[in-house]
C-alpha positions in Angstrom: 0.0 0.0 0.0 1.1 3.7 -0.3 0.3 6.6 1.8 -3.2 7.0 0.4 -4.5 3.5 -0.5 -3.7 0.2 1.2 -0.6 -1.7 0.0 3.5 -2.4 -0.4 7.2 -2.3 -0.3 8.2 -3.8 -3.6 11.4 -2.3 -5.0 10.8 0.4 -2.6 13.7 2.5 -0.9 13.1 2.2 2.8 11.2 5.1 4.2 13.2 7.6 6.4 12.7 7.1 10.1 9.8 8.9 11.7 10.3 11.1 14.7 9.1 10.1 18.0 6.1 12.3 18.2 4.7 10.6 14.8 5.2 7.2 16.4 3.4 8.1 19.6 0.4 9.6 17.7 0.2 6.6 15.5 0.2 4.2 18.5 -2.6 6.2 20.3 -4.9 5.8 17.4 -4.2 2.3 16.4 -4.1 -1.2 18.1 -1.0 -2.9 19.1 -0.2 -5.7 16.7 2.5 -8.1 18.0 5.4 -8.2 15.8 4.9 -4.7 14.1 5.9 -1.3 15.0 3.3 1.2 13.6 4.9 4.4 12.2 2.0 6.4 10.8 -1.4 6.4 9.4 -1.4 6.2 5.5 -5.1 6.4 4.9 -8.5 5.4 6.0 -12.0 4.7 4.6 -15.3 3.3 5.5 -14.1 -0.2 6.3 -10.4 0.2 7.5 -7.4 2.3 8.4 -4.1 1.5 6.8 -0.7 2.1 8.5 2.8 2.1 7.5 4.5 -0.4 9.9 7.8 -2.0 10.5 7.8 -5.9 10.5 10.2 -6.4 13.5 11.4 -9.9 12.7 11.8 -9.4 9.0 13.1 -5.7 9.1 10.9 -4.5 6.4 8.2 -1.8 5.7 4.6 -3.2 5.3 1.3 -1.8 5.0 -1.1 -2.8 8.0 -4.8 -2.7 7.1 -6.8 -2.7 10.2 -10.7 -3.0 10.2 -12.5 -0.2 11.7 -13.5 -0.9 15.4 -17.0 0.4 14.7 -17.5 -2.4 12.3 -16.1 -5.3 14.4 -19.6 -6.4 15.4 -20.9 -6.3 11.8 -20.8 -9.8 10.5 -21.0 -8.7 7.0 -18.2 -6.4 7.1 -16.0 -8.8 9.0 -16.6 -11.6 6.4 -15.8 -9.1 3.7 -12.7 -8.1 5.3 -11.6 -11.7 5.7 -12.3 -12.5 2.2 -10.1 -9.6 0.9 -7.0 -11.2 2.7 -8.0 -14.7 1.5 -8.5 -13.5 -2.0 -5.3 -11.6 -2.4 -3.2 -14.1 -0.4 -3.6 -16.5 -3.2 -2.7 -14.2 -6.0 0.8 -14.4 -7.6 1.2 -11.7 -10.2 3.8 -8.8 -10.7 0.9 -6.1 -10.9 -1.1 -7.3 -7.9 -0.6 -6.4 -4.3 0.9 -9.1 -2.2 -0.6 -10.2 1.1 1.8 -11.5 3.7 -0.4 -12.4 6.5 -3.9 -11.7 8.3 -5.0 -12.1 12.0 -7.2 -10.8 14.8 -6.2 -9.0 17.8 -8.5 -7.6 20.5 -11.5 -8.3 18.4 -10.1 -6.3 15.4 -9.0 -8.0 12.1 -6.0 -7.0 10.2 -4.2 -7.7 7.0 -0.4 -7.4 6.4 0.4 -6.3 2.9 3.3 -5.1 0.9 4.1 -1.4 1.1 4.2 0.3 -2.2 6.2 3.4 -2.0 5.7 5.3 -5.2 2.4 7.0 -4.9 -1.0 6.6 -6.8 -2.3 7.0 -10.2 -4.6 9.6 -8.9 -1.7 11.7 -7.8 0.0 11.4 -11.2 -3.2 12.4 -13.1 -3.7 15.5 -10.6 -0.3 16.8 -12.2 -1.9 16.7 -15.8 -2.7 14.0 -18.4 -0.2 11.3 -19.0 1.3 10.9 -22.6 -0.4 8.1 -24.6 2.8 5.8 -24.3 2.8 5.9 -20.6 -1.0 5.6 -20.2 -1.0 2.5 -22.5 1.8 0.8 -20.6 0.0 1.3 -17.3 -3.4 0.2 -18.4 -2.0 -2.8 -20.2 -0.4 -3.9 -16.9 -3.8 -3.4 -15.1 -5.5 -5.4 -17.9 -3.2 -8.1 -17.3 -3.7 -8.1 -13.6 -7.5 -8.2 -14.2 -7.1 -11.0 -16.6 -5.2 -13.0 -13.9 -7.9 -12.0 -11.4 -10.8 -13.0 -13.5 -9.0 -16.3 -14.5 -9.1 -17.0 -10.8 -12.7 -16.3 -10.6 -12.5 -12.9 -8.9 -14.1 -9.5 -10.0 -12.4 -6.4 -8.4 -15.4 -4.1 -8.7 -13.4 -1.0 -7.6 -10.8 -0.3 -10.5 -9.9 3.4 -10.3 -6.8 5.5 -10.1 -6.8 5.6 -6.3 -6.3 1.9 -6.3 -3.5 1.8 -8.8 -0.1 2.2 -7.0 3.4 2.5 -8.2 6.6 0.9 -6.7 9.8 2.9 -6.5 10.8 1.3 -9.9 7.6 2.7 -11.5 5.7 -0.7 -11.7 2.0 -0.2 -11.4 0.2 -2.3 -8.9 -3.6 -3.0 -8.6 -4.6 -2.8 -4.9 -7.6 -2.8 -2.6 -9.7 -6.0 -3.1 -11.9 -5.0 -0.2 -15.2 -5.3 -2.2 -14.0 -7.9 -4.6 -16.5 -10.6 -5.5 -16.2 -14.3 -6.6 -17.9 -14.8 -10.0 -18.1 -18.5 -9.2 -20.9 -18.2 -6.6 -23.3 -15.6 -5.2 -21.7 -13.6 -2.6 -23.5 -13.6 0.8 -22.1 -10.1 1.2 -24.0 -8.5 -1.7 -27.7 -7.6 -1.2 -29.5 -7.9 -4.5 -30.0 -4.3 -5.8 -27.2 -3.0 -3.4 -24.6 -0.5 -5.0 -20.9 -1.3 -4.0 -18.0 0.7 -5.5 -16.9 4.1 -6.4 -19.8 5.6 -8.4 -17.5 7.7 -10.6 -16.0 4.4 -12.0 -19.0 2.1 -12.0 -20.3 0.3 -14.9 -23.9 0.8 -15.8 -25.0 -2.6 -14.4 -23.1 -1.8 -11.3 -24.8 1.5 -10.8 -28.1 -0.2 -11.1 -27.4 -2.8 -8.5 -27.5 -5.6 -11.1 -25.2 -8.7 -11.2 -21.5 -7.8 -11.8 -19.0 -9.8 -14.0 -15.5 -9.6 -15.2 -16.7 -7.1 -17.8 -17.6 -4.7 -15.0 -13.9 -4.2 -14.4 -13.3 -3.8 -18.1 -15.8 -0.9 -18.1 -13.9 0.7 -15.2 -10.6 0.3 -17.0 -11.8 2.2 -20.1 -12.7 5.1 -17.8 -9.2 5.0 -16.2 -7.4 5.1 -19.6 -9.6 8.0 -20.6 -8.9 9.9 -17.4 -5.0 9.2 -17.8 -5.3 10.8 -21.4 -7.5 13.8 -20.6 -7.2 14.3 -16.7 -10.8 13.5 -16.1 -13.4 11.0 -16.6 -15.8 11.4 -19.4 -19.2 13.1 -18.7 -21.9 10.4 -18.1 -23.5 11.1 -21.6 -20.2 10.0 -23.3 -19.3 7.3 -20.8 -21.8 4.8 -22.1 -21.2 3.5 -25.8 -24.1 2.2 -27.9 -22.9 3.0 -31.4 -20.0 4.0 -33.6 -21.2 7.6 -33.4 -20.7 7.4 -29.5 -17.2 6.4 -30.1 -16.7 9.2 -32.5 -18.0 11.7 -29.9 -15.4 10.1 -27.4 -12.6 10.5 -30.0 -13.5 14.2 -30.3 -12.7 14.8 -26.7 -9.4 13.1 -26.7 -6.0 14.8 -27.4 -4.7 14.8 -30.7 -2.0 12.3 -30.1 -4.4 10.1 -28.1 -7.4 9.9 -30.6 -6.2 6.3 -31.8 -7.1 5.2 -28.2 -10.8 6.0 -28.8 -12.0 2.7 -30.4 -10.4 0.7 -27.5 -12.0 3.0 -24.8 -15.3 2.8 -26.5 -15.5 -0.9 -26.6 -14.8 -0.9 -23.0 -17.5 1.3 -22.2 -20.2 -0.6 -24.3 -23.6 -0.5 -22.5 -24.0 -4.2 -22.4 -21.5 -6.3 -20.6 -21.4 -9.1 -23.0 -20.4 -6.6 -25.8 -17.2 -5.6 -24.0 -14.0 -7.4 -24.6 -12.4 -9.7 -22.0 -9.5 -8.5 -19.9 -7.4 -10.9 -22.0 -8.7 -9.3 -25.2 -7.8 -5.9 -23.6 -4.2 -7.1 -23.2 -3.8 -8.1 -26.8 -5.6 -4.9 -28.0 -3.4 -2.6 -25.9 -0.3 -4.5 -27.0 -1.3 -3.8 -30.7 -2.0 -0.2 -29.8 1.3 0.3 -28.2 2.9 -1.3 -31.5 0.8 1.2 -33.5 2.4 4.0 -31.6 5.9 2.6 -32.4 5.2 1.8 -36.1 2.3 4.0 -37.1 3.0 4.0 -40.8 3.4 0.3 -41.1 0.4 -0.5 -38.9 -1.9 1.9 -40.8 -0.9 0.9 -44.2 -3.4 -1.5 -45.9 -0.7 -2.5 -48.4 1.3 -3.7 -45.4 -1.4 -6.2 -44.5 -1.3 -7.6 -48.0 2.5 -7.9 -48.2 2.4 -10.3 -45.3 -0.4 -12.5 -46.6 1.3 -15.7 -47.5 -0.7 -18.5 -45.8 -3.1 -21.1 -47.1 -6.0 -20.6 -44.8 -8.6 -23.1 -45.7 -8.2 -26.8 -46.6 -7.6 -27.6 -50.3 -7.3 -23.9 -51.1 -11.0 -23.5 -51.2 -11.3 -20.4 -49.0 -8.1 -18.5 -49.5 -5.6 -19.1 -52.1 -2.0 -18.0 -52.3 -0.2 -18.8 -55.4 3.7 -19.1 -55.3 5.1 -17.2 -58.2 8.8 -16.3 -59.1 10.2 -13.4 -57.2 10.4 -10.0 -58.9 13.1 -8.9 -61.2 15.4 -5.9 -60.6 12.6 -3.7 -62.0 10.5 -4.8 -58.8 9.1 -1.5 -57.0 7.1 -0.7 -53.9 3.4 -2.1 -54.2 1.0 0.4 -55.6 -0.5 1.7 -58.8 1.7 3.8 -61.0 1.1 7.6 -60.7 2.5 10.7 -62.2 4.5 10.8 -59.0 6.4 7.7 -60.1 7.8 8.8 -63.5 10.5 6.3 -63.4 8.4 3.3 -62.7 8.4 0.5 -65.3 4.8 -0.5 -66.1 3.6 -3.9 -67.4 0.2 -4.2 -69.1 -1.5 -6.9 -66.9 -4.9 -8.6 -67.5 -7.2 -10.6 -65.2 -9.8 -13.1 -66.3 -12.2 -13.5 -63.3 -15.2 -15.6 -62.9 -17.8 -14.6 -62.0 -17.8 -11.4 -64.2 -19.1 -9.5 -61.2 -16.1 -10.0 -59.0 -13.9 -7.0 -58.3 -10.1 -7.0 -58.5 -7.9 -5.3 -55.9 -4.1 -4.8 -56.3 -2.3 -3.9 -52.9 -5.7 -2.8 -51.5 -6.7 -0.5 -54.4 -9.5 -1.4 -56.6 -8.9 -1.9 -60.3 -11.3 -0.1 -62.7 -10.3 -2.1 -65.6 -9.3 -5.8 -65.9 -6.6 -4.8 -68.2 -4.2 -2.3 -66.4 -0.8 -0.9 -66.6 0.8 -2.0 -63.2 4.4 -1.4 -61.8 6.5 -4.4 -62.5 7.1 -6.5 -59.6 5.2 -8.6 -56.9 1.9 -7.6 -55.9 -0.8 -8.8 -53.6 -4.1 -9.3 -55.5 -7.5 -9.9 -54.1 -10.6 -11.1 -56.0 -13.8 -10.6 -54.3 -17.4 -11.2 -55.0 -20.4 -10.9 -52.7 -21.8 -14.3 -53.5 -18.4 -16.2 -53.7 -15.4 -17.1 -51.6 -12.8 -14.4 -52.0 -9.2 -15.3 -53.1 -5.9 -13.7 -52.4 -2.9 -14.4 -54.6 0.5 -13.0 -55.4 1.0 -11.7 -58.9 4.4 -11.0 -60.5 4.1 -8.5 -63.5 7.6 -8.8 -64.3 7.2 -12.4 -65.5 3.4 -12.8 -66.2 1.0 -10.7 -67.9 -2.4 -12.7 -67.6 -4.1 -14.2 -64.6 -7.2 -16.4 -64.5 -9.2 -16.6 -61.2 -12.3 -18.6 -60.8 -14.1 -18.0 -57.5 -16.2 -20.8 -55.9 -19.8 -19.8 -55.0 -20.4 -19.5 -51.2 -22.1 -22.7 -50.0 -24.1 -23.4 -46.6 -23.4 -25.9 -44.1 -25.8 -28.8 -43.3 -27.7 -28.8 -40.0 -25.4 -31.9 -39.1 -22.3 -29.8 -39.9 -23.6 -26.8 -37.9 -24.2 -29.0 -34.9 -20.8 -30.8 -35.1 -19.0 -27.6 -35.6 -20.4 -26.0 -32.5 -19.5 -29.1 -30.5 -15.9 -29.2 -31.7 -15.4 -25.4 -31.6 -16.5 -25.2 -28.0 -13.8 -23.7 -26.0 -13.9 -26.7 -23.4 -13.4 -29.3 -26.1 -10.0 -30.9 -26.0 -7.4 -30.3 -28.7 -8.1 -33.7 -30.3 -11.6 -32.6 -31.1 -10.7 -29.2 -32.7 -10.5 -30.9 -36.1 -12.8 -31.0 -38.9 -14.3 -34.6 -38.4 -17.4 -34.7 -40.6 -17.3 -31.0 -41.1 -16.6 -30.2 -44.6 -17.9 -26.7 -44.8 -14.9 -24.6 -45.8 -15.3 -21.6 -43.3 -15.9 -24.1 -40.4 -12.9 -26.0 -41.4 -10.6 -22.9 -41.3 -12.2 -21.9 -38.0 -11.5 -25.4 -36.4 -7.9 -25.0 -37.7 -7.8 -21.6 -35.8 -9.2 -23.2 -32.6 -6.6 -26.1 -32.9 -3.8 -23.6 -33.4 -5.0 -21.6 -30.5 -5.2 -24.7 -28.2 -1.7 -25.7 -29.1 -0.1 -22.3 -28.9 0.8 -22.0 -32.5 0.8 -18.3 -32.4 2.6 -17.7 -35.8 0.1 -19.9 -37.6 -2.8 -17.9 -36.0 -1.3 -14.6 -37.1 -0.9 -15.6 -40.6 -4.5 -16.9 -40.9 -5.9 -13.6 -39.4 -3.8 -11.6 -41.8 -5.3 -13.3 -44.6 -8.9 -13.2 -43.1 -8.6 -9.4 -42.3 -7.2 -8.6 -45.5 -10.2 -10.2 -47.3 -12.7 -8.7 -44.8 -11.5 -5.3 -45.4 -12.4 -5.6 -49.1 -15.8 -7.1 -48.5 -15.6 -10.7 -48.7 -18.6 -12.1 -46.7 -17.2 -15.4 -45.6 -14.1 -14.0 -44.0 -16.2 -11.2 -42.2 -18.4 -14.0 -40.8 -15.3 -16.0 -39.7 -13.8 -13.1 -37.9 -17.1 -12.4 -36.1 -17.3 -16.0 -35.0 -13.8 -16.1 -33.9 -14.3 -12.8 -32.0 -17.4 -14.0 -30.3 -15.5 -17.1 -29.0 -12.4 -14.9 -27.9 -10.1 -16.4 -30.4 -9.0 -13.0 -31.9 -8.4 -9.7 -30.5 -11.1 -7.9 -32.3 -14.0 -6.9 -30.1 -17.1 -8.5 -31.2 -18.8 -5.3 -32.0 -16.0 -4.3 -34.3 -16.9 -7.3 -36.6 -20.7 -7.0 -36.0 -21.0 -4.4 -38.8 -19.2 -6.7 -41.2 -21.6 -9.5 -40.3 -24.7 -7.2 -41.1 -23.3 -6.3 -44.4 -22.6 -9.9 -45.2 -26.2 -10.7 -44.3 -27.3 -7.7 -46.7 -25.1 -9.2 -49.3 -27.4 -12.3 -49.1 -25.2 -14.7 -47.1 -27.7 -16.7 -45.3 -25.3 -18.0 -42.5 -24.1 -14.4 -41.6 -27.9 -13.6 -41.2 -28.2 -16.5 -38.9 -25.3 -15.6 -36.7 -26.4 -12.0 -36.8 -29.8 -13.2 -35.4 -28.1 -15.1 -32.7 -26.2 -12.1 -31.6 -29.5 -10.0 -31.6 -31.0 -12.5 -29.3 -28.1 -12.5 -27.0 -27.8 -8.8 -26.9 -31.6 -8.4 -26.1 -32.1 -11.2 -23.6 -33.1 -10.2 -20.0 -32.6 -13.1 -17.6 -32.6 -15.3 -20.5 -35.9 -14.3 -22.1 -36.9 -11.8 -24.8 -39.7 -9.4 -24.8 -42.3 -9.6 -27.7 -40.7 -6.8 -29.7 -37.2 -8.4 -29.4 -38.6 -11.9 -30.0 -40.3 -10.5 -33.2 -36.9 -9.0 -34.3 -35.2 -12.2 -33.8 -38.0 -14.2 -35.5 -37.9 -11.8 -38.7 -34.0 -12.3 -38.9 -34.3 -16.1 -38.8 -37.0 -16.0 -41.4 -34.6 -13.9 -43.7 -31.9 -16.5 -43.2 -34.4 -19.2 -44.1 -35.3 -17.1 -47.3 -31.5 -16.7 -48.2 -31.4 -20.5 -48.4 -30.4 -21.8 -44.8 -33.0 -24.4 -44.2 -32.4 -25.2 -40.4 -33.1 -21.5 -39.6 -36.9 -22.6 -40.0 -36.7 -24.3 -36.5 -35.9 -21.0 -34.8 -38.9 -19.3 -36.8 -41.4 -22.0 -35.6 -40.0 -21.7 -32.0 -40.4 -17.9 -32.1 -43.9 -18.2 -33.7 -45.0 -20.3 -30.8 -44.1 -17.8 -28.3 -45.3 -14.8 -30.0 -48.7 -13.4 -29.0 -51.4 -14.7 -31.4 -53.0 -11.7 -33.3 
């Protein structure tokens, strides 16, 4: 603890000795804990006071958290205080406070914790907004601490700058689990409808006294990042995100060099907990954002995505095709269409014969207006996209070949048996041995199962290559890749928050892709459920989406239509 919030001594320079008067004053207002010499009061709240103390035996400074005497007869607070020590004592994470011991003396409970000597995040923010690099590093460490906490079944419920401490070596530490809650069981300490936490940083569901989850902490984390970048939390009208326009409004309030953080903050501040990323997804997204700061041009260039696409994503090359062609000659130039700004570029007349004729051709991310075009000589990444077909990626070398033929395969649909088996095998609890196609032959499902298998076995490089291909195609409008990324995001296999791919699924549905309509209907149902049920209006919307999927050719969507019709009021 530090001088304002209960916690630690990690990497800290020993505090200078206090004078005798301070020691006497501290002793008068605090109980005597055997084995500890109390130096001074660090802070106090509604539940406890925190003292800087000296561990006499181990000769180290500690934070001693003592429950308020006024609450010693309150069973609810005693149990909550005990649970804090029990929760944190089990943790072993570099960004979480360490508990050394706990006990009771003269009817008062206490917890002995590490003393964190570097001040609080609140104190740093009070001096002015932090630069984006520093803010991202801090919030990423906090996201990883929350990931660890959530994986161990604990929701913090009070993530705020005052509870983020710093060691003497500037390492951020998440402290104060005094109102943390196990997500594995109902807490006897929380009365339904009660509001516990710091209102300024509470998620909407927490303010309303509804059930909390790991996504409650993610909401607070988004507010903390915003405050680090601006010096204050956003006004309430900006702190709940329902649409892309709300994210744009948030972006408009961020400093110029921090606007790139708006999308991440917006996803954390989503109204519905299920629409927010997990802490693990936050870690990955923040890592990507930090990389974007160090390599902004490479990260923002669409051509850079294409230059790295070299993988075969789906079995037998049905879904994404990469053709190996000879490397470029000495005339090879940087990817891009020749312009007047490139007077020395050697051009080559290149033609494409694509089927169906409605397909669009993209070279290094730029759409060709004519299938016969003068292109700079060298190796380029080409994409052929059609709304009713599986897109293809291929490498083209205009220095050695002038004509390319591409035939796209029409988008098919899975059988109901494939759909059921895919869901069984794709489940996050399925063992590695089951993350294989089996009787699933539907190309997007085959690719997703491969992604799941790579994820379970830690083949990160394979995942990166698959996702590069999928994102490259999705950016250009390929319906199947858009759906695949949505499914992968929903199942937490990729870093993309679900809502960032939801618009793609809607567009794929509008393009006539029945399976995209089906999954969009499922998302609609999940996002409108209250206690597992839909009201009549939401049920009607779900039913109509499923009916559209049926009309677009997905036969097994009819079962959902029938079920919804049976529940809808008769007119």
